DSSP file (Angstrom, degrees, kcal/mol; ACC not computed):
  #  RESIDUE AA STRUCTURE BP1 BP2  ACC     N-H-->O    O-->H-N    N-H-->O    O-->H-N    TCO  KAPPA ALPHA  PHI   PSI    X-CA   Y-CA   Z-CA
    1    1 A M     >        0   0    0      0, 0.0     4,-2.8     0, 0.0     5,-0.3   0.000 360.0 360.0 360.0 -33.0  -15.7    9.4    7.3
    2    2 A D  H  >  +     0   0    0      1,-0.2     4,-3.1     2,-0.2     5,-0.2   0.937 360.0  44.2 -58.3 -45.9  -16.9   10.5   10.8
    3    3 A V  H  > S+     0   0    0      2,-0.2     4,-2.2     1,-0.2     6,-0.4   0.913 113.5  50.5 -68.4 -42.2  -20.2    8.6   10.3
    4    4 A L  H  4>S+     0   0    0      2,-0.2     6,-2.3     1,-0.2     5,-1.1   0.908 115.8  42.8 -61.3 -40.8  -18.4    5.5    8.9
    5    5 A T  H ><5S+     0   0    0     -4,-2.8     3,-1.1     4,-0.2    -2,-0.2   0.938 114.0  50.2 -69.7 -47.3  -15.9    5.5   11.8
    6    6 A R  H 3<5S+     0   0    0     -4,-3.1    -2,-0.2     1,-0.3    -1,-0.2   0.832 114.4  44.2 -62.3 -33.1  -18.5    6.2   14.5
    7    7 A T  T 3<5S-     0   0    0     -4,-2.2    -1,-0.3    -5,-0.2    -2,-0.2   0.461 113.3-114.5 -92.1  -0.7  -20.8    3.4   13.3
    8    8 A G  T <>5S+     0   0    0     -3,-1.1     4,-1.8    -4,-0.4    -3,-0.2   0.485  84.6 119.0  81.5   2.4  -18.0    0.9   12.8
    9    9 A M  H  >< +     0   0    0     -5,-1.1     4,-3.0    -6,-0.4     5,-0.2   0.819  65.9  61.2 -71.4 -29.5  -18.5    0.8    9.1
   10   10 A A  H  > S+     0   0    0     -6,-2.3     4,-2.4     2,-0.2    -1,-0.2   0.960 109.9  40.9 -62.2 -49.5  -14.9    2.1    8.3
   11   11 A D  H  > S+     0   0    0     -7,-0.3     4,-2.5     1,-0.2    -1,-0.2   0.898 114.3  53.1 -64.4 -39.0  -13.4   -1.0   10.1
   12   12 A A  H  X S+     0   0    0     -4,-1.8     4,-2.4     2,-0.2    -2,-0.2   0.903 110.3  47.6 -62.2 -41.3  -16.0   -3.2    8.5
   13   13 A L  H  X S+     0   0    0     -4,-3.0     4,-2.6     2,-0.2     5,-0.2   0.923 111.3  50.4 -66.3 -43.2  -15.2   -1.9    5.0
   14   14 A R  H  X S+     0   0    0     -4,-2.4     4,-2.6    -5,-0.2    -2,-0.2   0.934 113.7  45.4 -59.0 -45.4  -11.5   -2.3    5.6
   15   15 A E  H  X S+     0   0    0     -4,-2.5     4,-1.4     2,-0.2    -2,-0.2   0.900 111.5  52.4 -65.6 -40.3  -12.0   -5.9    6.7
   16   16 A Y  H  <>S+     0   0    0     -4,-2.4     5,-1.3     1,-0.2     3,-0.2   0.928 114.1  42.9 -59.5 -46.9  -14.3   -6.7    3.9
   17   17 A I  H ><5S+     0   0    0     -4,-2.6     3,-2.1     1,-0.2    -2,-0.2   0.880 107.9  59.6 -67.5 -39.8  -11.8   -5.4    1.3
   18   18 A R  H 3<5S+     0   0    0     -4,-2.6    -1,-0.2     1,-0.3    -2,-0.2   0.815  99.3  58.5 -58.9 -31.7   -8.9   -7.1    3.1
   19   19 A R  T 3<5S-     0   0    0     -4,-1.4    -1,-0.3    -3,-0.2    -2,-0.2   0.304 117.1-115.7 -82.8   9.2  -10.7  -10.4    2.5
   20   20 A D  T < 5 +     0   0    0     -3,-2.1    -3,-0.2     1,-0.2     2,-0.2   0.854  59.2 160.5  61.3  37.9  -10.6   -9.8   -1.2
   21   21 A R      < -     0   0    0     -5,-1.3    -1,-0.2     1,-0.1   104,-0.1  -0.514  51.0 -84.2 -86.1 157.5  -14.4   -9.6   -1.5
   22   22 A S        +     0   0    0     -2,-0.2     2,-0.3   104,-0.1   104,-0.2  -0.388  54.0 174.9 -63.2 136.4  -16.0   -7.8   -4.5
   23   23 A F  E     -a  126   0A   0    102,-1.1   104,-2.7    -2,-0.1     2,-0.5  -0.985  18.1-164.1-147.3 132.3  -16.3   -4.1   -4.0
   24   24 A L  E     +a  127   0A   0     -2,-0.3     2,-0.5   102,-0.2   104,-0.2  -0.968  11.6 179.3-120.5 114.7  -17.5   -1.4   -6.4
   25   25 A G        -     0   0    0    102,-0.8     2,-0.5    -2,-0.5    -2,-0.0  -0.968   3.2-174.1-119.5 119.7  -16.6    2.2   -5.5
   26   26 A I    >   -     0   0    0     -2,-0.5     3,-2.0   102,-0.1     2,-0.5  -0.950  60.5 -38.4-115.1 131.3  -17.7    5.0   -7.8
   27   27 A C  T >> S+     0   0    0     -2,-0.5     4,-2.4     1,-0.3     3,-0.7  -0.402 143.9  19.7  59.9-106.6  -16.6    8.6   -7.3
   28   28 A L  H 3> S+     0   0    0     -2,-0.5     4,-2.7     1,-0.2    -1,-0.3   0.862 123.1  61.5 -62.4 -33.9  -16.6    9.0   -3.5
   29   29 A G  H <4 S+     0   0    0     -3,-2.0     4,-0.4     1,-0.2    -1,-0.2   0.855 108.9  42.1 -59.7 -35.5  -16.5    5.2   -3.1
   30   30 A L  H X4 S+     0   0    0     -3,-0.7     3,-1.2     2,-0.2     4,-0.4   0.916 113.4  52.5 -72.9 -46.5  -13.1    5.3   -4.9
   31   31 A Q  H >< S+     0   0    0     -4,-2.4     3,-1.5     1,-0.3    -2,-0.2   0.854 100.7  61.5 -59.9 -38.1  -11.9    8.4   -3.0
   32   32 A L  T 3< S+     0   0    0     -4,-2.7    14,-3.5     1,-0.3    15,-0.4   0.770  93.0  65.8 -60.7 -27.1  -12.7    6.8    0.4
   33   33 A L  T <  S+     0   0    0     -3,-1.2    16,-3.1    -4,-0.4    15,-1.3   0.719  88.5  85.6 -70.6 -20.4  -10.2    4.0   -0.3
   34   34 A F  E <  S-e   49   0B   0     -3,-1.5    13,-1.7    -4,-0.4    12,-0.3  -0.236  93.6-104.2 -80.1 171.0   -7.2    6.4   -0.3
   35   35 A D  E    S-     0   0B   0     16,-1.1    10,-3.8    14,-0.9     2,-0.3   0.906  90.7 -22.8 -60.0 -44.7   -5.3    7.6    2.7
   36   36 A S  E     -eF  52  44B   0     15,-1.3    17,-2.9     8,-0.3     2,-0.3  -0.959  55.2-136.1-160.4 172.9   -6.9   11.0    2.8
   37   37 A S  E     -eF  53  43B   0      6,-2.5     6,-2.4    -2,-0.3    17,-0.2  -0.990  14.9-145.0-141.1 146.9   -8.7   13.7    0.9
   38   38 A E  S >  S+     0   0    0     15,-2.5     3,-1.7    -2,-0.3     2,-0.3   0.618  72.1 109.4 -80.7 -14.0   -8.5   17.5    0.6
   39   39 A E  T 3  S-     0   0    0      1,-0.3    -2,-0.1    14,-0.2    14,-0.1  -0.491 102.8 -14.8 -70.9 124.3  -12.3   17.6    0.2
   40   40 A N  T 3  S-     0   0    0     -2,-0.3    -1,-0.3     1,-0.2    -2,-0.1   0.843 137.5 -17.9  52.1  36.7  -13.8   19.2    3.3
   41   41 A G  S <  S-     0   0    0     -3,-1.7    -1,-0.2     2,-0.1     2,-0.2  -0.557  85.7 -70.9-147.9-153.5  -10.5   18.6    4.9
   42   42 A P  S    S+     0   0    0      0, 0.0     2,-0.4     0, 0.0    -4,-0.2   0.036  75.1 177.8 -75.1 146.1   -8.0   17.3    5.1
   43   43 A V  E     -F   37   0B   0     -6,-2.4    -6,-2.5    -2,-0.2     2,-0.1  -0.993  29.0-118.6-130.2 134.9  -10.0   14.2    6.0
   44   44 A S  E     -F   36   0B   0     -2,-0.4    -8,-0.3    -8,-0.2     2,-0.1  -0.468  28.9-157.4 -69.6 143.7   -8.6   10.7    6.6
   45   45 A G        -     0   0    0    -10,-3.8   -12,-0.2    -2,-0.1   -10,-0.1  -0.244  41.7 -79.3-101.6-163.5   -9.8    8.0    4.2
   46   46 A L        -     0   0    0    -14,-3.5   -11,-0.2   -12,-0.3   -13,-0.2   0.688  54.2-134.6 -75.2 -18.7   -9.9    4.2    4.7
   47   47 A G        +     0   0    0    -13,-1.7   -12,-0.2   -15,-0.4   -13,-0.2   0.724  67.7 124.6  73.5  20.6   -6.2    4.0    4.0
   48   48 A V  S    S+     0   0    0    -15,-1.3   -14,-0.2   -16,-0.3   -15,-0.1   0.892  73.5  38.3 -77.2 -41.2   -6.6    1.0    1.7
   49   49 A I  E    S-e   34   0B   0    -16,-3.1   -14,-0.9     2,-0.1    -1,-0.2  -0.944  92.2-117.3-114.2 129.1   -4.8    2.7   -1.2
   50   50 A P  E     +     0   0B   0      0, 0.0     2,-0.2     0, 0.0    50,-0.1  -0.410  69.7  65.4 -65.1 135.6   -1.7    4.9   -0.7
   51   51 A G  E    S-     0   0B   0     -2,-0.1   -15,-1.3    51,-0.1   -16,-1.1  -0.621  71.5 -96.0 137.8 166.6   -2.3    8.5   -1.7
   52   52 A V  E     -e   36   0B   0     -2,-0.2     2,-0.5   -17,-0.2   -15,-0.2  -0.963  28.2-130.5-119.3 130.6   -4.1   11.8   -1.2
   53   53 A V  E     -e   37   0B   0    -17,-2.9   -15,-2.5    -2,-0.4   -14,-0.2  -0.705  36.2-165.8 -77.9 123.4   -7.2   12.8   -3.1
   54   54 A R  E     -G   96   0C   0     42,-2.9    42,-2.8    -2,-0.5     2,-0.4  -0.721  20.8-113.1-114.8 160.5   -6.6   16.4   -4.3
   55   55 A Q  E     -G   95   0C   0     -2,-0.2    40,-0.2    40,-0.2    39,-0.0  -0.732  41.1-104.6 -88.9 138.7   -8.6   19.2   -5.8
   56   56 A F        -     0   0    0     38,-2.7     2,-0.9    -2,-0.4    -1,-0.1  -0.350  37.8-116.2 -58.3 145.5   -8.0   20.2   -9.4
   57   57 A D    > > -     0   0    0      1,-0.2     3,-1.3     6,-0.0     5,-0.8  -0.766  28.1-174.4 -94.0 103.5   -6.0   23.4   -9.5
   58   58 A S  G > 5S+     0   0    0     -2,-0.9     3,-1.8     1,-0.3    -1,-0.2   0.698  78.5  74.1 -70.5 -18.4   -8.1   26.1  -11.2
   59   59 A S  G 3 5S+     0   0    0      1,-0.3    -1,-0.3     2,-0.1    -2,-0.0   0.705  87.7  63.6 -68.3 -16.3   -5.1   28.6  -11.0
   60   60 A E  G < 5S-     0   0    0     -3,-1.3    -1,-0.3     2,-0.1    -2,-0.2   0.280 129.0 -95.8 -87.9  10.7   -3.6   26.5  -13.9
   61   61 A G  T < 5S+     0   0    0     -3,-1.8     2,-0.2     1,-0.3    -3,-0.2   0.457  80.9 139.9  90.5   1.0   -6.4   27.5  -16.1
   62   62 A L      < -     0   0    0     -5,-0.8     2,-0.5    51,-0.1    -1,-0.3  -0.571  54.3-125.6 -77.9 140.3   -8.5   24.4  -15.5
   63   63 A I        -     0   0    0     -2,-0.2     4,-0.1    -3,-0.1    -6,-0.0  -0.777  34.7-125.9 -84.9 125.6  -12.3   24.8  -15.1
   64   64 A V  S    S+     0   0    0     -2,-0.5     2,-0.2     2,-0.1    30,-0.1  -0.985  92.6  45.1-122.3 124.9  -13.3   23.2  -11.8
   65   65 A P  S    S-     0   0    0      0, 0.0     2,-0.6     0, 0.0    29,-0.3   0.391  93.2-134.3 -74.5 154.2  -15.4   21.2  -11.5
   66   66 A H  E     +H   93   0D   0     27,-2.9    27,-2.3    -2,-0.2     2,-0.5  -0.693  31.2 175.8 -77.1 119.9  -14.2   19.2  -14.4
   67   67 A I  E     +H   92   0D   0     -2,-0.6     2,-0.3    25,-0.2    25,-0.2  -0.964  33.8  57.7-130.4 113.1  -17.2   18.3  -16.6
   68   68 A G  E    S-H   91   0D   0     23,-2.3    23,-2.7    -2,-0.5     2,-0.3  -0.958  77.8 -47.4 159.2-176.2  -16.6   16.5  -19.8
   69   69 A W  E     -H   90   0D   0     -2,-0.3     2,-0.3    21,-0.2    21,-0.2  -0.645  42.8-178.9 -90.4 140.7  -15.3   13.7  -21.9
   70   70 A N  E     -H   89   0D   0     19,-2.5    19,-2.7    -2,-0.3     2,-0.5  -0.963  31.8-108.2-135.3 155.0  -11.9   12.2  -21.5
   71   71 A I  E     -H   88   0D   0     -2,-0.3     2,-0.4    17,-0.2    41,-0.3  -0.719  34.6-130.2 -85.3 127.2  -10.0    9.4  -23.3
   72   72 A L        -     0   0    0     15,-3.1    14,-3.1    -2,-0.5     2,-0.6  -0.625  17.2-161.7 -80.2 129.3   -9.5    6.3  -21.1
   73   73 A Q  E     -B  110   0A   0     37,-2.7    37,-2.3    -2,-0.4     2,-0.4  -0.958  13.7-140.5-112.6 117.3   -6.0    4.9  -20.9
   74   74 A I  E     +B  109   0A   0     -2,-0.6    35,-0.3    35,-0.2     3,-0.1  -0.640  24.9 173.0 -80.6 127.7   -5.9    1.3  -19.7
   75   75 A N  S    S+     0   0    0     33,-2.6     2,-0.3    -2,-0.4    34,-0.2   0.618  70.5  25.8-104.0 -20.9   -2.9    0.7  -17.3
   76   76 A K  S    S-     0   0    0     32,-1.6     2,-0.4    30,-0.1    -1,-0.3  -0.992  83.2-114.0-148.1 133.5   -3.9   -2.9  -16.3
   77   77 A D        +     0   0    0     -2,-0.3     2,-0.3    -3,-0.1     3,-0.1  -0.557  44.4 163.9 -71.0 124.7   -5.9   -5.6  -18.0
   78   78 A T        -     0   0    0     -2,-0.4     3,-0.5    30,-0.1     4,-0.4  -0.965  46.8-120.1-136.0 154.9   -9.1   -6.3  -16.1
   79   79 A Q  S >  S+     0   0    0     -2,-0.3     3,-1.0     1,-0.2    -1,-0.1   0.888 113.1  54.9 -60.7 -38.9  -12.2   -8.1  -17.3
   80   80 A L  T 3  S+     0   0    0      1,-0.2    -1,-0.2    60,-0.1    -3,-0.0   0.800 112.7  41.5 -67.5 -29.6  -14.3   -5.1  -16.6
   81   81 A L  T >  S+     0   0    0     -3,-0.5     3,-1.6    -5,-0.1     4,-0.3   0.249  79.3 137.6-105.2  13.0  -12.2   -2.8  -18.9
   82   82 A Q  T <  S+     0   0    0     -3,-1.0    -3,-0.0    -4,-0.4    -5,-0.0  -0.387  76.7   5.5 -62.1 130.9  -11.6   -5.2  -21.8
   83   83 A G  T 3  S+     0   0    0     -2,-0.1    -1,-0.2     1,-0.1    -2,-0.0   0.607 103.8  97.8  77.4  13.5  -11.9   -3.5  -25.1
   84   84 A V    X   +     0   0    0     -3,-1.6     3,-2.4     3,-0.1   -12,-0.2   0.383  40.4 130.3-116.3   3.9  -12.4    0.0  -23.8
   85   85 A D  T 3  S+     0   0    0     -4,-0.3   -12,-0.2     1,-0.3     3,-0.1  -0.376  81.9  15.8 -58.1 131.3   -8.9    1.5  -24.1
   86   86 A G  T 3  S+     0   0    0    -14,-3.1    -1,-0.3     1,-0.3   -13,-0.1   0.365  94.9 133.2  84.2  -4.9   -9.1    4.8  -25.9
   87   87 A H    <   -     0   0    0     -3,-2.4   -15,-3.1   -15,-0.2     2,-0.4  -0.381  60.7-110.8 -71.0 157.3  -12.9    5.1  -25.4
   88   88 A H  E     -H   71   0D   0    -17,-0.2     2,-0.3    -3,-0.1   -17,-0.2  -0.755  34.2-172.2 -89.3 136.3  -14.3    8.4  -24.1
   89   89 A V  E     -H   70   0D   0    -19,-2.7   -19,-2.5    -2,-0.4     2,-0.4  -0.940  19.1-123.8-127.4 151.0  -15.7    8.5  -20.6
   90   90 A Y  E     -H   69   0D   0     41,-1.0    41,-0.4    -2,-0.3     2,-0.4  -0.787  25.6-172.5-104.2 135.6  -17.6   11.3  -19.0
   91   91 A F  E     +H   68   0D   0    -23,-2.7   -23,-2.3    -2,-0.4     2,-0.3  -0.938  20.6 179.8-126.3 147.5  -16.7   13.0  -15.7
   92   92 A V  E     +H   67   0D   0     -2,-0.4     2,-0.3   -25,-0.2   -25,-0.2  -0.814  44.3 118.2-138.8  98.1  -18.2   15.5  -13.3
   93   93 A H  E     -H   66   0D   0    -27,-2.3   -27,-2.9    -2,-0.3     3,-0.1  -0.993  49.4-160.2-160.8 155.9  -15.7   16.0  -10.4
   94   94 A S  S    S+     0   0    0     -2,-0.3   -38,-2.7   -29,-0.3     2,-0.3   0.501  81.4  59.1-111.1 -14.9  -13.5   18.5   -8.6
   95   95 A Y  E     +G   55   0C   0    -40,-0.2     2,-0.3   -29,-0.1   -40,-0.2  -0.857  59.8 178.8-121.7 153.7  -11.2   16.0   -6.9
   96   96 A Y  E     -G   54   0C   0    -42,-2.8   -42,-2.9    -2,-0.3    23,-0.1  -0.974  29.7-122.8-150.3 157.8   -9.0   13.4   -8.2
   97   97 A A        -     0   0    0     21,-0.4    21,-2.5    -2,-0.3   -44,-0.2  -0.916  31.4-139.8-106.1 109.7   -6.5   10.7   -7.1
   98   98 A P        -     0   0    0      0, 0.0    19,-0.2     0, 0.0   -46,-0.1  -0.444  19.5-117.6 -68.0 136.7   -3.1   11.2   -8.7
   99   99 A P        +     0   0    0      0, 0.0     2,-0.3     0, 0.0    17,-0.1  -0.450  43.2 169.0 -67.6 146.8   -1.3    8.1   -9.8
  100  100 A S     >  -     0   0    0    -50,-0.1     4,-0.8    -2,-0.1     3,-0.5  -0.942  51.3 -99.1-150.0 169.7    2.0    7.5   -8.0
  101  101 A D  T  4 S+     0   0    0     -2,-0.3     3,-0.4     1,-0.2     4,-0.3   0.857 121.0  58.0 -60.4 -33.6    4.6    4.8   -7.5
  102  102 A A  T  4 S+     0   0    0      1,-0.2    -1,-0.2     2,-0.1     3,-0.1   0.797 118.4  28.0 -70.1 -28.5    3.0    3.9   -4.2
  103  103 A N  T >> S+     0   0    0     -3,-0.5     3,-1.5     1,-0.1     4,-1.1   0.297  85.7 110.2-115.3  10.2   -0.4    3.2   -5.7
  104  104 A R  T 3< S+     0   0    0     -4,-0.8     3,-0.4    -3,-0.4    -1,-0.1   0.839  73.7  59.5 -55.2 -37.9    0.6    2.1   -9.2
  105  105 A D  T 34 S+     0   0    0     -4,-0.3    -1,-0.3     1,-0.2    -2,-0.1   0.747 106.5  48.8 -65.7 -22.8   -0.4   -1.6   -8.6
  106  106 A W  T <4 S+     0   0    0     -3,-1.5    16,-3.2    15,-0.1     2,-0.4   0.766  88.1  96.6 -84.4 -27.9   -4.0   -0.5   -7.9
  107  107 A I  E  <  + C   0 121A   0     -4,-1.1    14,-0.3    -3,-0.4     3,-0.1  -0.497  36.2 167.4 -78.8 119.2   -4.5    1.7  -10.9
  108  108 A S  E     +     0   0A   0     12,-2.0   -33,-2.6    -2,-0.4   -32,-1.6   0.657  69.5   9.2-101.6 -20.8   -6.3    0.0  -13.8
  109  109 A S  E     -BC  74 120A   0     11,-1.6    10,-2.3   -35,-0.3    11,-1.6  -0.992  59.5-167.9-155.6 155.1   -7.0    3.1  -15.9
  110  110 A T  E     -BC  73 118A   0    -37,-2.3   -37,-2.7    -2,-0.3     2,-0.3  -0.905   1.8-166.0-134.4 164.7   -6.2    6.8  -16.0
  111  111 A C  E     - C   0 117A   0      6,-2.1     6,-2.8    -2,-0.3     2,-0.4  -0.825  21.8-120.0-136.4 177.2   -7.4    9.9  -17.8
  112  112 A N  E     + C   0 116A   0     -2,-0.3     4,-0.2   -41,-0.3   -41,-0.2  -0.986  34.1 157.2-131.8 130.6   -5.9   13.4  -18.2
  113  113 A Y  S    S-     0   0    0      2,-2.4     2,-0.2    -2,-0.4   -51,-0.1  -0.678  95.2 -38.2-143.3  85.3   -7.3   16.8  -17.2
  114  114 A G  S    S+     0   0    0     -2,-0.2     2,-0.3   -58,-0.1    -2,-0.1  -0.079 142.2  14.1  82.4 -35.3   -4.3   19.0  -16.9
  115  115 A E  S    S-     0   0    0     -2,-0.2    -2,-2.4    -4,-0.0     2,-0.2  -0.946 102.5 -73.3-156.0 169.0   -2.5   16.0  -15.4
  116  116 A S  E     -C  112   0A   0     -2,-0.3     2,-0.3    -4,-0.2    -4,-0.2  -0.451  49.5-176.1 -70.2 136.9   -3.0   12.3  -15.2
  117  117 A F  E     -C  111   0A   0     -6,-2.8    -6,-2.1   -19,-0.2     2,-0.4  -0.976  32.6-101.0-134.0 151.8   -5.7   11.2  -12.7
  118  118 A T  E     +C  110   0A   0    -21,-2.5   -21,-0.4    -2,-0.3    -8,-0.3  -0.532  36.2 172.7 -69.1 123.6   -6.9    7.7  -11.6
  119  119 A S  E     +     0   0A   0    -10,-2.3     2,-0.3     1,-0.4    -9,-0.2   0.631  67.5   6.9-108.2 -19.7  -10.1    6.8  -13.4
  120  120 A S  E     -C  109   0A   0    -11,-1.6   -12,-2.0     9,-0.1   -11,-1.6  -0.977  60.9-160.3-157.1 152.6  -10.4    3.2  -12.1
  121  121 A I  E     +CD 107 128A   0      7,-0.6     7,-1.7    -2,-0.3     2,-0.3  -0.907   9.8 176.9-126.8 156.4   -8.7    0.9   -9.6
  122  122 A S  E     + D   0 127A   0    -16,-3.2     2,-0.3    -2,-0.3     5,-0.2  -0.931  12.2 158.9-159.8 141.8   -8.6   -2.8   -9.2
  123  123 A M  E >  S- D   0 126A   0      3,-1.3     3,-2.3    -2,-0.3     2,-0.3  -0.829  75.0 -36.3-158.7 119.1   -6.9   -5.3   -7.0
  124  124 A G  T 3  S-     0   0    0     -2,-0.3  -103,-0.1     1,-0.3  -102,-0.1  -0.502 131.8 -17.0  62.6-123.1   -8.2   -8.8   -6.6
  125  125 A N  T 3  S+     0   0    0     -2,-0.3  -102,-1.1  -108,-0.2     2,-0.4   0.395 110.0 109.6 -93.8   2.3  -12.0   -8.4   -6.6
  126  126 A I  E <   +aD  23 123A   0     -3,-2.3    -3,-1.3  -104,-0.2     2,-0.3  -0.675  42.5 165.9 -85.6 127.8  -12.0   -4.6   -6.0
  127  127 A T  E     -aD  24 122A   0   -104,-2.7  -102,-0.8    -2,-0.4    -5,-0.2  -0.999  23.0-176.8-144.1 138.5  -13.1   -2.7   -9.0
  128  128 A E  E     - D   0 121A   0     -7,-1.7    -7,-0.6    -2,-0.3     2,-0.2  -0.942  21.4-162.9-131.6 111.0  -14.2    0.9   -9.7
  129  129 A P        -     0   0    0      0, 0.0     2,-0.2     0, 0.0    -9,-0.1  -0.583  19.0-125.1 -93.3 155.3  -15.2    1.6  -13.3
  130  130 A C        -     0   0    0     -2,-0.2     2,-0.4  -104,-0.1   -39,-0.1  -0.483  36.4-136.7 -74.9 165.0  -15.6    4.8  -15.2
  131  131 A S        +     0   0    0    -41,-0.4   -41,-1.0    -2,-0.2     2,-0.3  -0.992  33.3 152.9-135.8 138.9  -19.0    5.0  -16.7
  132  132 A D     >> -     0   0    0     -2,-0.4     4,-1.9   -43,-0.2     5,-0.9  -0.951  53.8-102.8-147.8 167.5  -20.4    6.1  -20.0
  133  133 A V  T  45S+     0   0    0     -2,-0.3     4,-0.3     1,-0.2    -1,-0.1   0.857 114.6  57.8 -61.0 -37.0  -23.4    5.2  -22.0
  134  134 A A  T  45S-     0   0    0      1,-0.1    -1,-0.2     2,-0.1   -45,-0.1   0.911 134.8 -11.9 -65.7 -44.1  -21.5    2.9  -24.4
  135  135 A F  T >45S+     0   0    0     -3,-0.2     3,-1.0     2,-0.1    -2,-0.2   0.610 117.8  77.1-132.1 -18.6  -20.1    0.5  -21.8
  136  136 A G  T 3<5S+     0   0    0     -4,-1.9    -3,-0.2     1,-0.3    -2,-0.1   0.731  95.6  51.1 -74.0 -21.7  -20.5    1.8  -18.3
  137  137 A L  T 3 <S+     0   0    0     -5,-0.9    -1,-0.3    -4,-0.3     2,-0.2   0.451  88.5  98.5 -95.0   0.0  -24.2    0.9  -18.0
  138  138 A T  S <  S-     0   0    0     -3,-1.0    -3,-0.0     1,-0.1    -4,-0.0  -0.608  82.3-112.5 -83.4 149.0  -23.7   -2.7  -19.1
  139  139 A R        -     0   0    0     -2,-0.2     3,-0.1     1,-0.1    -2,-0.1  -0.670  30.4-123.5 -82.6 127.3  -23.5   -5.2  -16.4
  140  140 A P        -     0   0    0      0, 0.0   -60,-0.1     0, 0.0    -1,-0.1  -0.372  38.4 -90.5 -67.0 152.1  -20.1   -6.8  -16.1
  141  141 A P              0   0    0      0, 0.0   -62,-0.0     0, 0.0   -61,-0.0  -0.367 360.0 360.0 -63.0 140.1  -20.0  -10.6  -16.4
  142  142 A C              0   0    0     -3,-0.1    -3,-0.0    -2,-0.0     0, 0.0   0.403 360.0 360.0 -89.4 360.0  -20.4  -12.4  -13.0
């Protein structure tokens, strides 16, 4: 975030997204959209989506990083996620964005690893997909 802020890219990204332009954020690209993150932090994010990116809690018996398949639960119909509800998607991550009332309108899908976590977001033209070999590597229709 320091580099994005110092170079003016943070403001440019916020403005780009504010104009409802297409944006694809995967992993860190999704996390940057939130208010802040516990990773190397706390660190401020772009503040586009309300919420804090948190680290999975290994004291609850979870293995961190989370590496494995999860069942995708669609929360909002989007063109990119049509027909994939209940499919398995693969994750390798230690941090997650918890769904909340404040960011519910953004969340298009969730998965579960000890608790529910955001697996994709969408609002207007902004989309972040999960990826797996079956559907994540296919190009979405333009």
